[in-house]
VEXRO-9217 format. One record per residue: x, y, z of N, C-alpha, C in turn; residue in three letters. Coordinates in steps of 0.02 Angstrom, whole numbers, padded with zeros to 5 digits, always signed. Example, Ala and Ser with C-alpha at 12.3 -4.5 7.8 and 13.67 -1.06 7.14 Angstrom:
BEGIN
+00660-00284+00390+00615-00225+00390+00660-00165+00390ALA
+00642-00112+00354+00684-00053+00357+00645+00002+00394SER
# end
This chain:
BEGIN
-00530+01498-01551-00581+01460-01514-00555+01462-01438MET
-00596+01478-01389-00560+01477-01312-00571+01404-01289ASP
-00534+01403-01229-00533+01342-01199-00598+01297-01176ASP
-00650+01351-01167-00721+01318-01145-00748+01284-01203ASP
-00743+01321-01263-00758+01290-01319-00720+01222-01352GLU
-00657+01229-01336-00618+01160-01344-00640+01108-01301LEU
-00649+01121-01238-00673+01071-01195-00737+01039-01215ILE
-00781+01081-01229-00852+01057-01262-00842+01010-01326ALA
-00798+01029-01365-00788+00983-01424-00746+00925-01403ARG
-00701+00921-01352-00679+00872-01329-00720+00820-01303LEU
-00773+00848-01261-00832+00809-01236-00872+00777-01278ALA
-00872+00799-01345-00910+00765-01405-00859+00714-01435GLY
-00789+00699-01405-00752+00657-01443-00705+00685-01488GLY
-00695+00753-01499-00640+00784-01551-00578+00775-01525ASP
-00541+00730-01560-00471+00729-01533-00427+00784-01555GLU
-00444+00822-01610-00414+00882-01622-00416+00936-01562ASN
-00474+00932-01532-00484+00982-01478-00433+00956-01422ALA
-00419+00897-01405-00377+00868-01348-00301+00895-01381LEU
-00287+00890-01439-00218+00908-01471-00209+00980-01453ARG
-00258+01020-01467-00254+01098-01453-00243+01115-01383GLU
-00288+01082-01337-00282+01089-01268-00207+01084-01240LEU
-00186+01023-01265-00124+00994-01254-00073+01047-01265PHE
-00067+01066-01325-00018+01114-01352-00029+01181-01311GLY
-00084+01198-01293-00091+01266-01255-00073+01264-01183ARG
-00080+01199-01148-00076+01193-01078-00015+01155-01058HIS
+00003+01107-01100+00051+01052-01070+00117+01091-01048ALA
+00136+01146-01080+00204+01179-01058+00192+01203-00978PRO
+00148+01239-00963+00139+01269-00902+00125+01209-00844TRP
+00082+01160-00866+00071+01106-00825+00126+01063-00809LEU
+00175+01045-00862+00239+01010-00853+00283+01056-00802ALA
+00283+01119-00817+00331+01161-00768+00300+01153-00687ALA
+00241+01160-00686+00217+01150-00623+00239+01080-00589ARG
+00214+01026-00636+00233+00953-00604+00300+00950-00602LEU
+00363+00978-00626+00424+00965-00616+00443+00984-00548ARG
+00404+01033-00517+00417+01058-00444+00403+00994-00398ALA
+00361+00953-00413+00344+00903-00360+00363+00832-00377ALA
+00380+00821-00446+00387+00750-00468+00470+00749-00496LEU
+00495+00686-00496+00562+00677-00535+00552+00694-00602PRO
+00595+00731-00635+00601+00750-00700+00577+00695-00759ALA
+00600+00635-00731+00585+00578-00787+00519+00556-00781ARG
+00483+00575-00732+00410+00551-00726+00356+00601-00752ASP
+00381+00664-00766+00339+00731-00780+00298+00704-00843VAL
+00330+00686-00902+00294+00666-00957+00226+00615-00946GLU
+00260+00564-00907+00208+00513-00898+00138+00538-00861ASP
+00155+00577-00802+00100+00611-00772+00058+00660-00811VAL
+00097+00691-00854+00064+00730-00903+00011+00697-00947LEU
+00036+00644-00976-00008+00602-01022-00064+00570-00981GLN
-00057+00548-00920-00108+00532-00881-00160+00584-00866GLU
-00135+00641-00856-00172+00696-00847-00220+00711-00909THR
-00193+00712-00963-00229+00726-01017-00285+00667-01047PHE
-00269+00610-01020-00307+00560-01025-00360+00568-00984LEU
-00354+00585-00914-00405+00608-00867-00451+00666-00896ALA
-00415+00707-00928-00459+00772-00959-00502+00746-01009VAL
-00479+00705-01055-00519+00672-01105-00583+00637-01075TRP
-00571+00602-01018-00616+00565-00988-00668+00612-00943ARG
-00642+00661-00928-00682+00711-00877-00718+00759-00918SER
-00705+00767-00977-00725+00829-01022-00803+00828-01014ALA
-00838+00776-01020-00913+00782-01023-00941+00804-00947PRO
-00896+00806-00896-00923+00829-00834-00902+00901-00826ASP
-00856+00929-00863-00837+00993-00857-00896+01052-00848TYR
-00889+01090-00796-00929+01145-00794-00898+01210-00798ARG
-00909+01256-00847-00874+01317-00863-00882+01375-00810PRO
-00897+01355-00749-00906+01409-00706-00834+01438-00683GLN
-00785+01401-00683-00718+01420-00657-00674+01428-00733GLY
-00618+01435-00709-00563+01434-00767-00547+01370-00802SER
-00541+01359-00863-00515+01290-00884-00438+01276-00867PRO
-00404+01329-00856-00337+01307-00834-00338+01287-00754GLY
-00383+01316-00716-00388+01292-00650-00412+01214-00644GLY
-00464+01204-00690-00490+01134-00696-00435+01080-00716TRP
-00392+01109-00768-00332+01069-00787-00287+01050-00727LEU
-00275+01106-00696-00220+01098-00637-00248+01053-00591TRP
-00320+01061-00571-00339+01009-00521-00333+00942-00542VAL
-00339+00927-00613-00329+00855-00626-00261+00826-00628ILE
-00220+00878-00650-00145+00862-00648-00121+00851-00579ALA
-00140+00890-00526-00124+00886-00460-00150+00816-00432ARG
-00214+00794-00446-00233+00728-00433-00190+00679-00470ARG
-00166+00688-00528-00131+00631-00555-00060+00622-00533GLN
-00034+00688-00508+00029+00686-00472+00028+00652-00404ALA
-00029+00668-00369-00043+00638-00303-00046+00556-00316ALA
-00074+00544-00357-00085+00465-00371-00021+00434-00387GLY
+00014+00460-00427+00086+00448-00451+00125+00441-00382TRP
+00128+00493-00340+00165+00488-00283+00146+00428-00231LEU
+00078+00420-00233+00053+00361-00187+00082+00297-00214ARG
+00072+00291-00287+00085+00231-00313+00163+00211-00311ARG
+00209+00259-00307+00272+00251-00296+00295+00267-00233HIS
+00259+00258-00179+00281+00262-00107+00301+00328-00074GLY
+00276+00380-00108+00296+00443-00076+00227+00468-00042HIS
+00246+00512+00007+00182+00550+00038+00152+00591-00019ASP
+00090+00579-00025+00051+00614-00083+00039+00686-00061ALA
+00053+00708+00000+00049+00787+00009+00102+00806+00050SER
+00169+00816+00012+00229+00830+00041+00233+00903+00075PRO
+00178+00939+00056+00179+01009+00083+00116+01019+00121VAL
+00125+01053+00188+00072+01068+00237+00021+01124+00197ASP
-00037+01103+00184-00086+01142+00145-00123+01191+00184THR
-00119+01183+00249-00155+01227+00301-00145+01299+00278ALA
-00194+01337+00275-00191+01410+00264-00165+01429+00201GLY
-00155+01383+00151-00124+01402+00082-00178+01410+00034LEU
-00186+01456-00006-00234+01455-00061-00206+01418-00122ASP
-00237+01403-00181-00212+01364-00220-00147+01388-00258ASP
-00145+01454-00269-00084+01486-00289-00025+01470-00250THR
-00034+01483-00180+00020+01473-00131+00035+01406-00127ALA
-00015+01356-00134+00010+01293-00125+00048+01268-00191LEU
+00033+01287-00254+00067+01280-00305+00141+01301-00297ASP
+00154+01360-00268+00209+01396-00255+00247+01345-00208GLY
+00220+01331-00153+00246+01291-00107+00266+01222-00128ALA
+00232+01196-00185+00258+01127-00212+00329+01149-00247LEU
+00325+01206-00278+00384+01226-00320+00445+01239-00269ALA
+00437+01269-00211+00482+01283-00164+00498+01228-00122ALA
+00458+01185-00109+00471+01133-00050+00461+01057-00079ALA
+00437+01048-00132+00421+00983-00159+00484+00933-00160GLY
+00539+00950-00180+00598+00898-00173+00630+00900-00099ARG
+00623+00969-00083+00650+00964-00007+00620+00919+00032ALA
+00555+00911+00040+00517+00871+00082+00544+00796+00077ALA
+00566+00775+00018+00582+00700+00006+00654+00698+00045ALA
+00694+00746+00043+00760+00746+00079+00761+00762+00142ARG
+00725+00805+00172+00737+00823+00246+00668+00864+00261ASP
+00633+00835+00308+00571+00868+00332+00585+00937+00367PRO
+00641+00944+00396+00655+01011+00427+00666+01070+00363VAL
+00702+01043+00310+00711+01083+00257+00639+01116+00223GLU
+00594+01065+00227+00530+01073+00197+00485+01128+00232ALA
+00499+01112+00298+00458+01164+00342+00492+01238+00333VAL
+00552+01238+00332+00586+01300+00315+00563+01335+00247MET
+00570+01294+00202+00552+01320+00134+00478+01343+00129ALA
+00429+01303+00162+00362+01326+00170+00357+01390+00210ARG
+00395+01400+00265+00391+01460+00306+00422+01514+00263THR
+00474+01506+00228+00503+01556+00178+00459+01576+00133ASP
+00423+01528+00098+00368+01550+00051+00316+01592+00073LEU
+00292+01573+00132+00235+01604+00159+00255+01680+00167ALA
+00311+01686+00193+00347+01763+00214+00352+01803+00153ALA
+00380+01772+00093+00390+01794+00039+00328+01819+00007ALA
+00272+01769+00002+00212+01787-00027+00175+01839+00011LEU
+00188+01849+00074+00144+01897+00105+00169+01974+00096ALA
+00230+01983+00064+00244+02050+00049+00222+02062-00020VAL
+00194+02016-00051+00169+02035-00123+00092+02048-00117LEU
+00064+02054-00060-00007+02075-00042-00053+02027-00054GLY
-00114+02035-00049-00168+01994-00048-00180+01954-00119PRO
-00208+01901-00118-00219+01870-00182-00261+01910-00228GLN
-00238+01921-00282-00269+01957-00331-00240+02030-00348GLY
-00193+02042-00302-00154+02104-00304-00106+02108-00369SER
-00103+02164-00397-00063+02171-00458+00008+02121-00456PRO
+00045+02136-00398+00112+02106-00396+00107+02022-00388GLU
+00050+01999-00350+00046+01935-00338+00015+01903-00400ARG
-00029+01939-00440-00040+01911-00505+00008+01905-00552GLU
+00055+01949-00546+00107+01951-00599+00151+01890-00570VAL
+00163+01884-00508+00205+01821-00491+00174+01751-00512TRP
+00107+01748-00496+00072+01695-00519+00079+01675-00592ARG
+00066+01726-00629+00057+01711-00704+00125+01697-00733LEU
+00188+01735-00709+00238+01735-00738+00284+01672-00707LEU
+00283+01665-00649+00333+01623-00614+00299+01556-00590TYR
+00231+01551-00579+00197+01484-00563+00166+01449-00628VAL
+00137+01494-00666+00114+01468-00730+00163+01466-00783GLU
+00219+01502-00772+00270+01510-00829+00247+01531-00900ASP
+00206+01587-00891+00178+01621-00954+00225+01665-00971ARG
+00229+01683-01044+00275+01737-01071+00256+01809-01052PRO
+00284+01857-01054+00269+01923-01030+00220+01950-01080VAL
+00215+01936-01140+00158+01959-01184+00089+01931-01161ALA
+00098+01872-01147+00030+01849-01133+00001+01861-01063GLN
+00045+01878-01025+00029+01906-00950-00004+01979-00963VAL
+00031+02011-01009+00012+02077-01015-00067+02075-01044ALA
-00076+02035-01090-00145+02024-01122-00189+02003-01065ARG
-00170+01952-01022-00213+01931-00967-00231+01983-00919ALA
-00186+02037-00909-00196+02081-00860-00223+02151-00890LEU
-00214+02153-00956-00236+02221-00974-00189+02279-00970GLY
-00131+02260-00978-00076+02314-00957-00026+02306-01015VAL
+00011+02355-01021+00066+02352-01073+00122+02311-01044PRO
+00159+02284-01084+00219+02235-01071+00267+02269-01020GLN
+00284+02330-01040+00327+02360-00985+00296+02365-00913GLY
+00236+02368-00910+00210+02368-00846+00218+02297-00809THR
+00210+02247-00849+00229+02176-00823+00296+02175-00810VAL
+00341+02191-00849+00412+02187-00827+00430+02235-00763LYS
+00402+02291-00758+00416+02322-00695+00389+02296-00637SER
+00330+02262-00641+00291+02234-00583+00341+02170-00570ARG
+00361+02142-00620+00404+02072-00606+00466+02092-00571ALA
+00498+02146-00587+00556+02175-00562+00540+02187-00482HIS
+00487+02223-00474+00463+02236-00408+00452+02172-00361ARG
+00416+02116-00399+00405+02064-00360+00467+02026-00336VAL
+00522+02026-00384+00583+01987-00366+00622+02029-00308ARG
+00618+02097-00313+00649+02138-00265+00616+02113-00197ARG
+00553+02124-00198+00516+02112-00137+00521+02045-00100LEU
+00519+01996-00146+00531+01925-00112+00601+01913-00098MET
+00650+01946-00135+00724+01936-00114+00736+01970-00049ARG
+00710+02027-00045+00717+02062+00024+00684+02028+00076THR
+00616+01996+00073+00587+01955+00119+00633+01894+00136ALA
+00661+01863+00086+00683+01797+00096+00762+01817+00137LEU
+00790+01872+00120+00851+01896+00147+00845+01914+00223ALA
+00791+01945+00243+00765+01962+00310+00760+01894+00341GLY
+00725+01847+00317+00716+01779+00352+00780+01750+00361ARG
+00823+01747+00316+00895+01715+00325+00933+01753+00382ALA
+00921+01811+00383+00957+01860+00437+00936+01834+00502ALA
+00862+01831+00508+00830+01810+00572+00857+01746+00595GLN
+00866+01695+00540+00882+01629+00561+00957+01621+00584GLU
+01001+01671+00564+01065+01664+00577+01075+01691+00650GLU
+01027+01748+00667+01028+01780+00727+01004+01736+00781GLY
+00967+01680+00766+00942+01631+00815+00994+01592+00860LEU
# end
C-alpha cells in the first residue's frame, strides 16, 4: 500500500495506517529534525508531528509527495517548539533557498546559529557554494545528495527511487562527496587568503 492510500485510511480514523506511516517516515524525519533541535527534544517534536498528521489527514491533497507533506508538518512543529522555548524559529536565512537547500541549511547551520550568528552565516554561505557544484535541483548528483544525505535513505531505496542500479547510486554519491569536499576546501582557502 502506498503512502497516499495510507493517508486516506488515516483520514478515516485507521490507527494502523498511522503506525505504518510512522514506521516508514519517522527515521528520516527524526534525522532532519536532529539538525535543528536538541537531540533530547526530537522525539517530542516527532510525536507532535504525527499527532498533527493524524489531525490533518482529512485535508491532505495527493497532488504533491506524501513525504513533502509530512516534512512541512514536521518543520511547522519544529518551528513551534523553537518559539515556545525562546529560540528564533527561523535560524537560517531562507532567501533564495529551495526546500531541499533549506533542509540542508538547517543541517549545516542549525546548531551554529544558536552559538554564533557569524558561524551561521558562514555555514549558509559554504552550503550554498557546495550545493551549486551539484548542479540544478533535479540533477542526478543533487537528487542522490538529497535522498542519501538529507532524507537519510538507504542506497537500495535511492536506487529504486531513481530507477538506477545501486552501483550507480554509490558512484554518484562518491562524486557528490568529492565535488562538495572540493567546493568547501576552495572556500576555506579563499577565507584564509583574506
